[in-house]
PDB file with SEQRES, HELIX, SHEET and CRYST1 records, atoms N, CA, C and O in Angstrom:
SEQRES   1 A   77  MET ALA LEU SER SER SER SER GLN PRO HIS PHE VAL LEU          
SEQRES   2 A   77  ILE PRO PHE MET CYS GLN GLY HIS LEU LEU PRO MET ILE          
SEQRES   3 A   77  ASP ILE ALA LYS ILE LEU ALA GLY HIS GLY VAL THR VAL          
SEQRES   4 A   77  THR VAL ILE THR THR PRO LYS ASN ALA ALA ARG PHE SER          
SEQRES   5 A   77  THR SER ILE ASP SER GLY GLY LEU SER ILE ARG VAL GLU          
SEQRES   6 A   77  GLN VAL GLN PHE PRO ALA ALA GLU VAL GLY LEU VAL              
HELIX    1 AA1 SER A    5  SER A    7  5                                   3    
HELIX    2 AA2 GLN A   19  GLY A   34  1                                  16    
HELIX    3 AA3 PRO A   45  GLY A   58  1                                  14    
SHEET    1 AA1 3 HIS A  10  LEU A  13  0                                        
SHEET    2 AA1 3 THR A  38  THR A  43  1                                        
SHEET    3 AA1 3 ILE A  62  GLN A  66  1                                        
CRYST1    1.000    1.000    1.000  90.00  90.00  90.00 P 1           1          
ATOM      1  N   MET A   1       8.974  27.532  -1.354  1.00  0.00           N  
ATOM      2  CA  MET A   1       8.095  27.557  -0.211  1.00  0.00           C  
ATOM      3  C   MET A   1       8.030  26.152   0.382  1.00  0.00           C  
ATOM      4  O   MET A   1       7.716  25.199  -0.331  1.00  0.00           O  
ATOM      5  N   ALA A   2       8.315  26.012   1.645  1.00  0.00           N  
ATOM      6  CA  ALA A   2       8.282  24.716   2.322  1.00  0.00           C  
ATOM      7  C   ALA A   2       6.862  24.397   2.764  1.00  0.00           C  
ATOM      8  O   ALA A   2       6.082  25.283   3.114  1.00  0.00           O  
ATOM      9  N   LEU A   3       6.550  23.114   2.736  1.00  0.00           N  
ATOM     10  CA  LEU A   3       5.238  22.665   3.192  1.00  0.00           C  
ATOM     11  C   LEU A   3       5.261  22.446   4.692  1.00  0.00           C  
ATOM     12  O   LEU A   3       6.245  21.943   5.235  1.00  0.00           O  
ATOM     13  N   SER A   4       4.192  22.817   5.355  1.00  0.00           N  
ATOM     14  CA  SER A   4       4.105  22.496   6.782  1.00  0.00           C  
ATOM     15  C   SER A   4       3.759  21.028   6.920  1.00  0.00           C  
ATOM     16  O   SER A   4       3.309  20.403   5.960  1.00  0.00           O  
ATOM     17  N   SER A   5       3.962  20.469   8.104  1.00  0.00           N  
ATOM     18  CA  SER A   5       3.722  19.036   8.299  1.00  0.00           C  
ATOM     19  C   SER A   5       2.266  18.670   8.060  1.00  0.00           C  
ATOM     20  O   SER A   5       1.980  17.535   7.679  1.00  0.00           O  
ATOM     21  N   SER A   6       1.342  19.590   8.270  1.00  0.00           N  
ATOM     22  CA  SER A   6      -0.067  19.276   8.064  1.00  0.00           C  
ATOM     23  C   SER A   6      -0.458  19.298   6.589  1.00  0.00           C  
ATOM     24  O   SER A   6      -1.529  18.809   6.230  1.00  0.00           O  
ATOM     25  N   SER A   7       0.386  19.853   5.738  1.00  0.00           N  
ATOM     26  CA  SER A   7       0.051  19.899   4.320  1.00  0.00           C  
ATOM     27  C   SER A   7       0.960  19.003   3.478  1.00  0.00           C  
ATOM     28  O   SER A   7       1.050  19.180   2.263  1.00  0.00           O  
ATOM     29  N   GLN A   8       1.624  18.055   4.108  1.00  0.00           N  
ATOM     30  CA  GLN A   8       2.452  17.102   3.369  1.00  0.00           C  
ATOM     31  C   GLN A   8       1.553  16.219   2.504  1.00  0.00           C  
ATOM     32  O   GLN A   8       0.471  15.830   2.942  1.00  0.00           O  
ATOM     33  N   PRO A   9       1.980  15.901   1.299  1.00  0.00           N  
ATOM     34  CA  PRO A   9       1.182  15.024   0.444  1.00  0.00           C  
ATOM     35  C   PRO A   9       1.010  13.640   1.063  1.00  0.00           C  
ATOM     36  O   PRO A   9       1.907  13.127   1.732  1.00  0.00           O  
ATOM     37  N   HIS A  10      -0.133  13.060   0.833  1.00  0.00           N  
ATOM     38  CA  HIS A  10      -0.434  11.709   1.303  1.00  0.00           C  
ATOM     39  C   HIS A  10      -1.107  10.982   0.144  1.00  0.00           C  
ATOM     40  O   HIS A  10      -2.199  11.352  -0.286  1.00  0.00           O  
ATOM     41  N   PHE A  11      -0.445   9.953  -0.351  1.00  0.00           N  
ATOM     42  CA  PHE A  11      -0.979   9.169  -1.458  1.00  0.00           C  
ATOM     43  C   PHE A  11      -1.683   7.939  -0.907  1.00  0.00           C  
ATOM     44  O   PHE A  11      -1.162   7.265  -0.019  1.00  0.00           O  
ATOM     45  N   VAL A  12      -2.863   7.649  -1.429  1.00  0.00           N  
ATOM     46  CA  VAL A  12      -3.599   6.435  -1.085  1.00  0.00           C  
ATOM     47  C   VAL A  12      -3.660   5.603  -2.359  1.00  0.00           C  
ATOM     48  O   VAL A  12      -4.232   6.026  -3.363  1.00  0.00           O  
ATOM     49  N   LEU A  13      -3.064   4.414  -2.306  1.00  0.00           N  
ATOM     50  CA  LEU A  13      -2.983   3.541  -3.476  1.00  0.00           C  
ATOM     51  C   LEU A  13      -3.891   2.335  -3.279  1.00  0.00           C  
ATOM     52  O   LEU A  13      -3.857   1.679  -2.238  1.00  0.00           O  
ATOM     53  N   ILE A  14      -4.698   2.054  -4.291  1.00  0.00           N  
ATOM     54  CA  ILE A  14      -5.588   0.895  -4.250  1.00  0.00           C  
ATOM     55  C   ILE A  14      -5.283   0.061  -5.491  1.00  0.00           C  
ATOM     56  O   ILE A  14      -5.810   0.337  -6.569  1.00  0.00           O  
ATOM     57  N   PRO A  15      -4.435  -0.958  -5.343  1.00  0.00           N  
ATOM     58  CA  PRO A  15      -4.087  -1.767  -6.514  1.00  0.00           C  
ATOM     59  C   PRO A  15      -5.258  -2.634  -6.958  1.00  0.00           C  
ATOM     60  O   PRO A  15      -6.059  -3.078  -6.135  1.00  0.00           O  
ATOM     61  N   PHE A  16      -5.351  -2.869  -8.247  1.00  0.00           N  
ATOM     62  CA  PHE A  16      -6.337  -3.780  -8.805  1.00  0.00           C  
ATOM     63  C   PHE A  16      -6.082  -5.155  -8.209  1.00  0.00           C  
ATOM     64  O   PHE A  16      -4.927  -5.540  -8.029  1.00  0.00           O  
ATOM     65  N   MET A  17      -7.120  -5.890  -7.902  1.00  0.00           N  
ATOM     66  CA  MET A  17      -6.989  -7.186  -7.223  1.00  0.00           C  
ATOM     67  C   MET A  17      -6.451  -8.261  -8.171  1.00  0.00           C  
ATOM     68  O   MET A  17      -7.147  -9.223  -8.495  1.00  0.00           O  
ATOM     69  N   CYS A  18      -5.232  -8.086  -8.600  1.00  0.00           N  
ATOM     70  CA  CYS A  18      -4.587  -9.019  -9.514  1.00  0.00           C  
ATOM     71  C   CYS A  18      -3.093  -9.001  -9.204  1.00  0.00           C  
ATOM     72  O   CYS A  18      -2.514  -7.931  -9.022  1.00  0.00           O  
ATOM     73  N   GLN A  19      -2.475 -10.151  -9.142  1.00  0.00           N  
ATOM     74  CA  GLN A  19      -1.080 -10.235  -8.732  1.00  0.00           C  
ATOM     75  C   GLN A  19      -0.160  -9.384  -9.598  1.00  0.00           C  
ATOM     76  O   GLN A  19       0.807  -8.819  -9.087  1.00  0.00           O  
ATOM     77  N   GLY A  20      -0.430  -9.280 -10.868  1.00  0.00           N  
ATOM     78  CA  GLY A  20       0.424  -8.496 -11.753  1.00  0.00           C  
ATOM     79  C   GLY A  20       0.382  -6.999 -11.487  1.00  0.00           C  
ATOM     80  O   GLY A  20       1.258  -6.263 -11.941  1.00  0.00           O  
ATOM     81  N   HIS A  21      -0.621  -6.547 -10.761  1.00  0.00           N  
ATOM     82  CA  HIS A  21      -0.746  -5.126 -10.450  1.00  0.00           C  
ATOM     83  C   HIS A  21      -0.183  -4.794  -9.078  1.00  0.00           C  
ATOM     84  O   HIS A  21       0.194  -3.650  -8.824  1.00  0.00           O  
ATOM     85  N   LEU A  22      -0.122  -5.764  -8.205  1.00  0.00           N  
ATOM     86  CA  LEU A  22       0.242  -5.523  -6.815  1.00  0.00           C  
ATOM     87  C   LEU A  22       1.711  -5.112  -6.654  1.00  0.00           C  
ATOM     88  O   LEU A  22       1.998  -4.090  -6.031  1.00  0.00           O  
ATOM     89  N   LEU A  23       2.622  -5.881  -7.196  1.00  0.00           N  
ATOM     90  CA  LEU A  23       4.044  -5.588  -7.004  1.00  0.00           C  
ATOM     91  C   LEU A  23       4.479  -4.265  -7.640  1.00  0.00           C  
ATOM     92  O   LEU A  23       5.241  -3.529  -7.013  1.00  0.00           O  
ATOM     93  N   PRO A  24       4.031  -3.929  -8.855  1.00  0.00           N  
ATOM     94  CA  PRO A  24       4.380  -2.601  -9.375  1.00  0.00           C  
ATOM     95  C   PRO A  24       3.808  -1.465  -8.518  1.00  0.00           C  
ATOM     96  O   PRO A  24       4.436  -0.413  -8.393  1.00  0.00           O  
ATOM     97  N   MET A  25       2.636  -1.666  -7.933  1.00  0.00           N  
ATOM     98  CA  MET A  25       2.062  -0.637  -7.064  1.00  0.00           C  
ATOM     99  C   MET A  25       2.903  -0.459  -5.809  1.00  0.00           C  
ATOM    100  O   MET A  25       3.058   0.661  -5.322  1.00  0.00           O  
ATOM    101  N   ILE A  26       3.448  -1.553  -5.278  1.00  0.00           N  
ATOM    102  CA  ILE A  26       4.323  -1.462  -4.108  1.00  0.00           C  
ATOM    103  C   ILE A  26       5.616  -0.741  -4.488  1.00  0.00           C  
ATOM    104  O   ILE A  26       6.145   0.045  -3.702  1.00  0.00           O  
ATOM    105  N   ASP A  27       6.121  -1.005  -5.683  1.00  0.00           N  
ATOM    106  CA  ASP A  27       7.313  -0.281  -6.153  1.00  0.00           C  
ATOM    107  C   ASP A  27       7.038   1.221  -6.245  1.00  0.00           C  
ATOM    108  O   ASP A  27       7.879   2.034  -5.862  1.00  0.00           O  
ATOM    109  N   ILE A  28       5.863   1.586  -6.752  1.00  0.00           N  
ATOM    110  CA  ILE A  28       5.487   3.001  -6.822  1.00  0.00           C  
ATOM    111  C   ILE A  28       5.393   3.592  -5.422  1.00  0.00           C  
ATOM    112  O   ILE A  28       5.835   4.717  -5.191  1.00  0.00           O  
ATOM    113  N   ALA A  29       4.817   2.835  -4.484  1.00  0.00           N  
ATOM    114  CA  ALA A  29       4.705   3.311  -3.096  1.00  0.00           C  
ATOM    115  C   ALA A  29       6.086   3.581  -2.507  1.00  0.00           C  
ATOM    116  O   ALA A  29       6.281   4.579  -1.813  1.00  0.00           O  
ATOM    117  N   LYS A  30       7.042   2.700  -2.781  1.00  0.00           N  
ATOM    118  CA  LYS A  30       8.399   2.883  -2.264  1.00  0.00           C  
ATOM    119  C   LYS A  30       9.067   4.118  -2.871  1.00  0.00           C  
ATOM    120  O   LYS A  30       9.768   4.853  -2.176  1.00  0.00           O  
ATOM    121  N   ILE A  31       8.849   4.340  -4.156  1.00  0.00           N  
ATOM    122  CA  ILE A  31       9.433   5.518  -4.810  1.00  0.00           C  
ATOM    123  C   ILE A  31       8.850   6.792  -4.213  1.00  0.00           C  
ATOM    124  O   ILE A  31       9.585   7.727  -3.896  1.00  0.00           O  
ATOM    125  N   LEU A  32       7.531   6.827  -4.062  1.00  0.00           N  
ATOM    126  CA  LEU A  32       6.886   8.012  -3.486  1.00  0.00           C  
ATOM    127  C   LEU A  32       7.360   8.257  -2.056  1.00  0.00           C  
ATOM    128  O   LEU A  32       7.701   9.382  -1.692  1.00  0.00           O  
ATOM    129  N   ALA A  33       7.378   7.189  -1.246  1.00  0.00           N  
ATOM    130  CA  ALA A  33       7.804   7.332   0.148  1.00  0.00           C  
ATOM    131  C   ALA A  33       9.268   7.742   0.232  1.00  0.00           C  
ATOM    132  O   ALA A  33       9.662   8.448   1.161  1.00  0.00           O  
ATOM    133  N   GLY A  34      10.070   7.311  -0.722  1.00  0.00           N  
ATOM    134  CA  GLY A  34      11.470   7.708  -0.761  1.00  0.00           C  
ATOM    135  C   GLY A  34      11.656   9.205  -0.991  1.00  0.00           C  
ATOM    136  O   GLY A  34      12.712   9.764  -0.694  1.00  0.00           O  
ATOM    137  N   HIS A  35      10.626   9.840  -1.518  1.00  0.00           N  
ATOM    138  CA  HIS A  35      10.651  11.295  -1.724  1.00  0.00           C  
ATOM    139  C   HIS A  35      10.026  12.042  -0.547  1.00  0.00           C  
ATOM    140  O   HIS A  35       9.794  13.249  -0.624  1.00  0.00           O  
ATOM    141  N   GLY A  36       9.756  11.323   0.534  1.00  0.00           N  
ATOM    142  CA  GLY A  36       9.307  11.982   1.757  1.00  0.00           C  
ATOM    143  C   GLY A  36       7.817  12.142   1.940  1.00  0.00           C  
ATOM    144  O   GLY A  36       7.388  12.840   2.858  1.00  0.00           O  
ATOM    145  N   VAL A  37       7.013  11.520   1.099  1.00  0.00           N  
ATOM    146  CA  VAL A  37       5.567  11.622   1.285  1.00  0.00           C  
ATOM    147  C   VAL A  37       5.051  10.386   2.011  1.00  0.00           C  
ATOM    148  O   VAL A  37       5.704   9.343   2.026  1.00  0.00           O  
ATOM    149  N   THR A  38       3.888  10.514   2.605  1.00  0.00           N  
ATOM    150  CA  THR A  38       3.249   9.377   3.261  1.00  0.00           C  
ATOM    151  C   THR A  38       2.420   8.636   2.225  1.00  0.00           C  
ATOM    152  O   THR A  38       1.733   9.248   1.408  1.00  0.00           O  
ATOM    153  N   VAL A  39       2.491   7.308   2.269  1.00  0.00           N  
ATOM    154  CA  VAL A  39       1.747   6.477   1.330  1.00  0.00           C  
ATOM    155  C   VAL A  39       0.950   5.450   2.124  1.00  0.00           C  
ATOM    156  O   VAL A  39       1.467   4.835   3.057  1.00  0.00           O  
ATOM    157  N   THR A  40      -0.304   5.270   1.749  1.00  0.00           N  
ATOM    158  CA  THR A  40      -1.137   4.218   2.321  1.00  0.00           C  
ATOM    159  C   THR A  40      -1.570   3.304   1.187  1.00  0.00           C  
ATOM    160  O   THR A  40      -2.090   3.763   0.170  1.00  0.00           O  
ATOM    161  N   VAL A  41      -1.351   2.002   1.368  1.00  0.00           N  
ATOM    162  CA  VAL A  41      -1.777   1.005   0.394  1.00  0.00           C  
ATOM    163  C   VAL A  41      -2.967   0.275   1.002  1.00  0.00           C  
ATOM    164  O   VAL A  41      -2.883  -0.238   2.118  1.00  0.00           O  
ATOM    165  N   ILE A  42      -4.066   0.229   0.273  1.00  0.00           N  
ATOM    166  CA  ILE A  42      -5.262  -0.471   0.738  1.00  0.00           C  
ATOM    167  C   ILE A  42      -5.335  -1.789  -0.010  1.00  0.00           C  
ATOM    168  O   ILE A  42      -5.334  -1.812  -1.241  1.00  0.00           O  
ATOM    169  N   THR A  43      -5.398  -2.895   0.738  1.00  0.00           N  
ATOM    170  CA  THR A  43      -5.399  -4.214   0.116  1.00  0.00           C  
ATOM    171  C   THR A  43      -6.029  -5.234   1.058  1.00  0.00           C  
ATOM    172  O   THR A  43      -6.433  -4.899   2.172  1.00  0.00           O  
ATOM    173  N   THR A  44      -6.108  -6.467   0.605  1.00  0.00           N  
ATOM    174  CA  THR A  44      -6.665  -7.547   1.422  1.00  0.00           C  
ATOM    175  C   THR A  44      -5.568  -8.147   2.303  1.00  0.00           C  
ATOM    176  O   THR A  44      -4.384  -7.973   2.014  1.00  0.00           O  
ATOM    177  N   PRO A  45      -5.949  -8.850   3.376  1.00  0.00           N  
ATOM    178  CA  PRO A  45      -4.936  -9.461   4.249  1.00  0.00           C  
ATOM    179  C   PRO A  45      -4.005 -10.433   3.518  1.00  0.00           C  
ATOM    180  O   PRO A  45      -2.805 -10.452   3.793  1.00  0.00           O  
ATOM    181  N   LYS A  46      -4.534 -11.237   2.596  1.00  0.00           N  
ATOM    182  CA  LYS A  46      -3.674 -12.188   1.871  1.00  0.00           C  
ATOM    183  C   LYS A  46      -2.656 -11.466   1.002  1.00  0.00           C  
ATOM    184  O   LYS A  46      -1.491 -11.862   0.948  1.00  0.00           O  
ATOM    185  N   ASN A  47      -3.080 -10.426   0.332  1.00  0.00           N  
ATOM    186  CA  ASN A  47      -2.134  -9.665  -0.489  1.00  0.00           C  
ATOM    187  C   ASN A  47      -1.130  -8.919   0.376  1.00  0.00           C  
ATOM    188  O   ASN A  47       0.043  -8.818   0.016  1.00  0.00           O  
ATOM    189  N   ALA A  48      -1.574  -8.397   1.509  1.00  0.00           N  
ATOM    190  CA  ALA A  48      -0.667  -7.675   2.411  1.00  0.00           C  
ATOM    191  C   ALA A  48       0.436  -8.593   2.918  1.00  0.00           C  
ATOM    192  O   ALA A  48       1.573  -8.156   3.096  1.00  0.00           O  
ATOM    193  N   ALA A  49       0.112  -9.855   3.152  1.00  0.00           N  
ATOM    194  CA  ALA A  49       1.109 -10.806   3.646  1.00  0.00           C  
ATOM    195  C   ALA A  49       2.234 -11.008   2.632  1.00  0.00           C  
ATOM    196  O   ALA A  49       3.353 -11.350   3.015  1.00  0.00           O  
ATOM    197  N   ARG A  50       1.956 -10.805   1.367  1.00  0.00           N  
ATOM    198  CA  ARG A  50       2.960 -11.018   0.317  1.00  0.00           C  
ATOM    199  C   ARG A  50       4.042  -9.947   0.286  1.00  0.00           C  
ATOM    200  O   ARG A  50       5.170 -10.222  -0.122  1.00  0.00           O  
ATOM    201  N   PHE A  51       3.714  -8.734   0.712  1.00  0.00           N  
ATOM    202  CA  PHE A  51       4.695  -7.659   0.583  1.00  0.00           C  
ATOM    203  C   PHE A  51       4.997  -6.932   1.879  1.00  0.00           C  
ATOM    204  O   PHE A  51       5.821  -6.018   1.875  1.00  0.00           O  
ATOM    205  N   SER A  52       4.373  -7.292   2.975  1.00  0.00           N  
ATOM    206  CA  SER A  52       4.582  -6.570   4.239  1.00  0.00           C  
ATOM    207  C   SER A  52       6.038  -6.573   4.685  1.00  0.00           C  
ATOM    208  O   SER A  52       6.521  -5.560   5.193  1.00  0.00           O  
ATOM    209  N   THR A  53       6.746  -7.678   4.511  1.00  0.00           N  
ATOM    210  CA  THR A  53       8.137  -7.761   4.946  1.00  0.00           C  
ATOM    211  C   THR A  53       9.013  -6.754   4.204  1.00  0.00           C  
ATOM    212  O   THR A  53       9.858  -6.097   4.811  1.00  0.00           O  
ATOM    213  N   SER A  54       8.813  -6.634   2.897  1.00  0.00           N  
ATOM    214  CA  SER A  54       9.651  -5.697   2.137  1.00  0.00           C  
ATOM    215  C   SER A  54       9.338  -4.250   2.499  1.00  0.00           C  
ATOM    216  O   SER A  54      10.235  -3.406   2.474  1.00  0.00           O  
ATOM    217  N   ILE A  55       8.100  -3.948   2.831  1.00  0.00           N  
ATOM    218  CA  ILE A  55       7.750  -2.586   3.251  1.00  0.00           C  
ATOM    219  C   ILE A  55       8.313  -2.309   4.635  1.00  0.00           C  
ATOM    220  O   ILE A  55       8.884  -1.244   4.870  1.00  0.00           O  
ATOM    221  N   ASP A  56       8.157  -3.257   5.554  1.00  0.00           N  
ATOM    222  CA  ASP A  56       8.635  -3.065   6.924  1.00  0.00           C  
ATOM    223  C   ASP A  56      10.149  -2.882   6.976  1.00  0.00           C  
ATOM    224  O   ASP A  56      10.649  -2.085   7.769  1.00  0.00           O  
ATOM    225  N   SER A  57      10.878  -3.610   6.143  1.00  0.00           N  
ATOM    226  CA  SER A  57      12.338  -3.542   6.188  1.00  0.00           C  
ATOM    227  C   SER A  57      12.887  -2.281   5.524  1.00  0.00           C  
ATOM    228  O   SER A  57      14.055  -1.941   5.715  1.00  0.00           O  
ATOM    229  N   GLY A  58      12.064  -1.589   4.750  1.00  0.00           N  
ATOM    230  CA  GLY A  58      12.538  -0.404   4.041  1.00  0.00           C  
ATOM    231  C   GLY A  58      12.635   0.844   4.891  1.00  0.00           C  
ATOM    232  O   GLY A  58      13.349   1.780   4.531  1.00  0.00           O  
ATOM    233  N   GLY A  59      11.926   0.878   6.021  1.00  0.00           N  
ATOM    234  CA  GLY A  59      11.959   2.048   6.895  1.00  0.00           C  
ATOM    235  C   GLY A  59      11.310   3.288   6.294  1.00  0.00           C  
ATOM    236  O   GLY A  59      11.600   4.407   6.716  1.00  0.00           O  
ATOM    237  N   LEU A  60      10.438   3.096   5.317  1.00  0.00           N  
ATOM    238  CA  LEU A  60       9.779   4.221   4.663  1.00  0.00           C  
ATOM    239  C   LEU A  60       8.405   4.468   5.279  1.00  0.00           C  
ATOM    240  O   LEU A  60       7.877   3.624   6.003  1.00  0.00           O  
ATOM    241  N   SER A  61       7.840   5.622   4.986  1.00  0.00           N  
ATOM    242  CA  SER A  61       6.532   5.985   5.527  1.00  0.00           C  
ATOM    243  C   SER A  61       5.423   5.406   4.648  1.00  0.00           C  
ATOM    244  O   SER A  61       4.728   6.128   3.934  1.00  0.00           O  
ATOM    245  N   ILE A  62       5.280   4.065   4.726  1.00  0.00           N  
ATOM    246  CA  ILE A  62       4.241   3.364   3.972  1.00  0.00           C  
ATOM    247  C   ILE A  62       3.373   2.614   4.972  1.00  0.00           C  
ATOM    248  O   ILE A  62       3.859   1.803   5.760  1.00  0.00           O  
ATOM    249  N   ARG A  63       2.084   2.901   4.920  1.00  0.00           N  
ATOM    250  CA  ARG A  63       1.132   2.199   5.784  1.00  0.00           C  
ATOM    251  C   ARG A  63       0.314   1.247   4.931  1.00  0.00           C  
ATOM    252  O   ARG A  63       0.065   1.507   3.754  1.00  0.00           O  
ATOM    253  N   VAL A  64      -0.101   0.146   5.533  1.00  0.00           N  
ATOM    254  CA  VAL A  64      -0.942  -0.824   4.843  1.00  0.00           C  
ATOM    255  C   VAL A  64      -2.254  -0.923   5.606  1.00  0.00           C  
ATOM    256  O   VAL A  64      -2.274  -1.268   6.787  1.00  0.00           O  
ATOM    257  N   GLU A  65      -3.342  -0.619   4.921  1.00  0.00           N  
ATOM    258  CA  GLU A  65      -4.673  -0.772   5.499  1.00  0.00           C  
ATOM    259  C   GLU A  65      -5.304  -1.996   4.858  1.00  0.00           C  
ATOM    260  O   GLU A  65      -5.411  -2.090   3.636  1.00  0.00           O  
ATOM    261  N   GLN A  66      -5.716  -2.925   5.697  1.00  0.00           N  
ATOM    262  CA  GLN A  66      -6.279  -4.171   5.195  1.00  0.00           C  
ATOM    263  C   GLN A  66      -7.798  -4.147   5.290  1.00  0.00           C  
ATOM    264  O   GLN A  66      -8.366  -3.787   6.320  1.00  0.00           O  
ATOM    265  N   VAL A  67      -8.439  -4.536   4.200  1.00  0.00           N  
ATOM    266  CA  VAL A  67      -9.893  -4.668   4.172  1.00  0.00           C  
ATOM    267  C   VAL A  67     -10.215  -6.134   3.907  1.00  0.00           C  
ATOM    268  O   VAL A  67      -9.547  -6.797   3.114  1.00  0.00           O  
ATOM    269  N   GLN A  68     -11.221  -6.616   4.564  1.00  0.00           N  
ATOM    270  CA  GLN A  68     -11.620  -8.010   4.384  1.00  0.00           C  
ATOM    271  C   GLN A  68     -12.304  -8.180   3.029  1.00  0.00           C  
ATOM    272  O   GLN A  68     -13.136  -7.364   2.632  1.00  0.00           O  
ATOM    273  N   PHE A  69     -11.944  -9.243   2.333  1.00  0.00           N  
ATOM    274  CA  PHE A  69     -12.576  -9.572   1.061  1.00  0.00           C  
ATOM    275  C   PHE A  69     -13.444 -10.797   1.295  1.00  0.00           C  
ATOM    276  O   PHE A  69     -12.923 -11.845   1.676  1.00  0.00           O  
ATOM    277  N   PRO A  70     -14.745 -10.700   1.081  1.00  0.00           N  
ATOM    278  CA  PRO A  70     -15.657 -11.805   1.419  1.00  0.00           C  
ATOM    279  C   PRO A  70     -15.652 -12.920   0.373  1.00  0.00           C  
ATOM    280  O   PRO A  70     -16.687 -13.211  -0.226  1.00  0.00           O  
ATOM    281  N   ALA A  71     -14.504 -13.538   0.152  1.00  0.00           N  
ATOM    282  CA  ALA A  71     -14.382 -14.566  -0.885  1.00  0.00           C  
ATOM    283  C   ALA A  71     -15.307 -15.751  -0.631  1.00  0.00           C  
ATOM    284  O   ALA A  71     -15.974 -16.219  -1.553  1.00  0.00           O  
ATOM    285  N   ALA A  72     -15.356 -16.238   0.599  1.00  0.00           N  
ATOM    286  CA  ALA A  72     -16.197 -17.398   0.911  1.00  0.00           C  
ATOM    287  C   ALA A  72     -17.674 -17.067   0.737  1.00  0.00           C  
ATOM    288  O   ALA A  72     -18.447 -17.888   0.243  1.00  0.00           O  
ATOM    289  N   GLU A  73     -18.057 -15.875   1.139  1.00  0.00           N  
ATOM    290  CA  GLU A  73     -19.462 -15.488   1.065  1.00  0.00           C  
ATOM    291  C   GLU A  73     -19.983 -15.404  -0.367  1.00  0.00           C  
ATOM    292  O   GLU A  73     -21.178 -15.583  -0.604  1.00  0.00           O  
ATOM    293  N   VAL A  74     -19.101 -15.134  -1.314  1.00  0.00           N  
ATOM    294  CA  VAL A  74     -19.531 -15.034  -2.710  1.00  0.00           C  
ATOM    295  C   VAL A  74     -19.129 -16.255  -3.532  1.00  0.00           C  
ATOM    296  O   VAL A  74     -19.228 -16.245  -4.759  1.00  0.00           O  
ATOM    297  N   GLY A  75     -18.672 -17.312  -2.845  1.00  0.00           N  
ATOM    298  CA  GLY A  75     -18.381 -18.580  -3.502  1.00  0.00           C  
ATOM    299  C   GLY A  75     -17.064 -18.656  -4.243  1.00  0.00           C  
ATOM    300  O   GLY A  75     -16.944 -19.431  -5.193  1.00  0.00           O  
ATOM    301  N   LEU A  76     -16.074 -17.879  -3.842  1.00  0.00           N  
ATOM    302  CA  LEU A  76     -14.779 -17.906  -4.516  1.00  0.00           C  
ATOM    303  C   LEU A  76     -13.756 -18.801  -3.835  1.00  0.00           C  
ATOM    304  O   LEU A  76     -12.644 -18.957  -4.340  1.00  0.00           O  
ATOM    305  N   VAL A  77     -14.105 -19.386  -2.713  1.00  0.00           N  
ATOM    306  CA  VAL A  77     -13.160 -20.254  -2.002  1.00  0.00           C  
ATOM    307  C   VAL A  77     -13.692 -21.656  -1.973  1.00  0.00           C  
ATOM    308  O   VAL A  77     -13.050 -22.550  -1.422  1.00  0.00           O  
TER     309      VAL A  77                                                      
END                                                                             
């Protein structure tokens, strides 16, 4: 049974805010998108800058949603 376009799987990935978790999550996103599903990765702007080029050049259905992380407001900068 084929899926209609409105019932295609859509994965939303939220990697743990740690560098060691980010790159494997992007690899998982690429594998999933390579199988024809839509993937959205939710991350901060700084983390998105680290992998956006590799996602953009792949031509896969991977979206990046950026959320602001209030590092300065909580004294982390």
